[in-house]
N, C-alpha and C positions, 0 to 999 in steps of 0.2 A: 455709368455707375452711379448715386442719387448722390450727389453734394453734402449731403446728412451725415455725419463722423458715428462709423459704425461700430460694435460696441465687440470686442473681442474677451473668446472668454482663455482663461490660459491654462490647457491640460495641467497640470502636476499628477506627475507619476506616483504613484504608488507601488515602483518596486524596488526591493530592496537595495543602496549600491554596496554593503556587505554580505559578506554570507560566512556559513559555518557548514562545518561537515556532519552531512546528514546516516552515511551508513561508513562504517571500513571497508565492505565490500566482499569478496570472495571473487573465484575463481570464474565463477561464474554471472556476471554484472551486468552483460552482453553492454548496451546503451542504456543502462538504469543511472541519473544524472546519482551523482552523489550532494554536493549545494542547491539549499535553500537561502531563500534573503530570509531576517529577520518579520520571524509571526510569531503570530499566537499560534499557531497550525503546525506538524507539524506534521510532513509527510515520510508517509514509508513501502517506499515501492520495493519492487521482486523481490516478493518474500517467500525464498522456492524450498520441496523437505529435503533442505540438505543439515549435514550435520557431518562436521570437520572438514570442510570444505567438496564433499560431492555431497551429488544428488542423490536419494532414494529413490529409484527411480524404478525399482523393483514391482517398490511395497504399492498396494491397493489406495487408488484417491481419498480413503478418509482415512489411512493410515497420511498418507501424504503430507491430506491437509489437516493433520495431527500437530505434523512438527512443522510447515506453515508455520499454523498459529502459538507454537513453542517458537518457533525461531520471534514472534513479534514480539510476543506477550517477555521475552530476551530483551530486543529494541525497549517498550515500555517502560521495563526495567532500572534504563540505560538513563532513560528521558524520566526520571522519575514520573513516573504514568503510570496505569492498569485498562484493563479492557474499563473500567466502567469510559473512558477520558478519547474510545477510542465513536468517533459519530458516521464515520464513513468504511464503507469496507467494499475493494473489488474483487472479485472472483474467479479468475479467469482455469477456463479447465480445457482438459485436452478431447475430451467426451464428456456429454453433453449428456450419455446414460447413464454414470455413475452423481446424477445430481442429488438423485435423493440422500442413496450412500453416504455421499459430503455436507448436503445439511443436514443430517443427523449427526454426523461431527462435529458443527458448524452452532448447533441448536447448543452441542454441551460446553463450549466454552466461552460465551454471551450468560450473564446471567437475565433475570427477565425483560430487560431492557433492550431492546438487539439496535445494533447502531441499523442509518440506512444500507441496503445493502444492492449493488449487481452482478449478476453473475454472464458474463461475459467465454461466448463458447469458444475459441483458435483450435488455429489445426496441429500447433508445437509448441512445446517451451523449451523452455533453455534446462541441458544436464537431462531434456527427453522425461519432468517431468510432466505429472499428468495436473497440477496447481501449483497456481501461485498467486498470494496473493499480493491486494496493495493497501494501502491502510489512510486516513487522516486521522487527524487525533487534536482536541481542544488541548494545551502547550496550559495556555494557561484557566 
């Protein structure tokens, strides 16, 4: 090793030391986290088509997405946000054949500007749901 002094860069962790409760959860929370660090973003995960703790898995994928988005809207309201503050959405679909019908429902929920979106086909969802939603929301 050279006798010249070497400069070391100290890496500063941006992870928050404090946490806040993300969601109250339901019986179907599975492995979804309930806490995040302090941030100017709100991460809303695992919005299932549930009402009163029961997943409405018998409804069509489109109707289930409506319920997921209603639940998302409820979380947004609790945090003083609206659909306009949603930056990114991930839809998980148990049946990709339902993509077109789900897409029509999705387009009705958001106004002119749609948030970035990823749709992921999955084998199975909690509670037998056909769809679930994650979202990243601007807080400030």
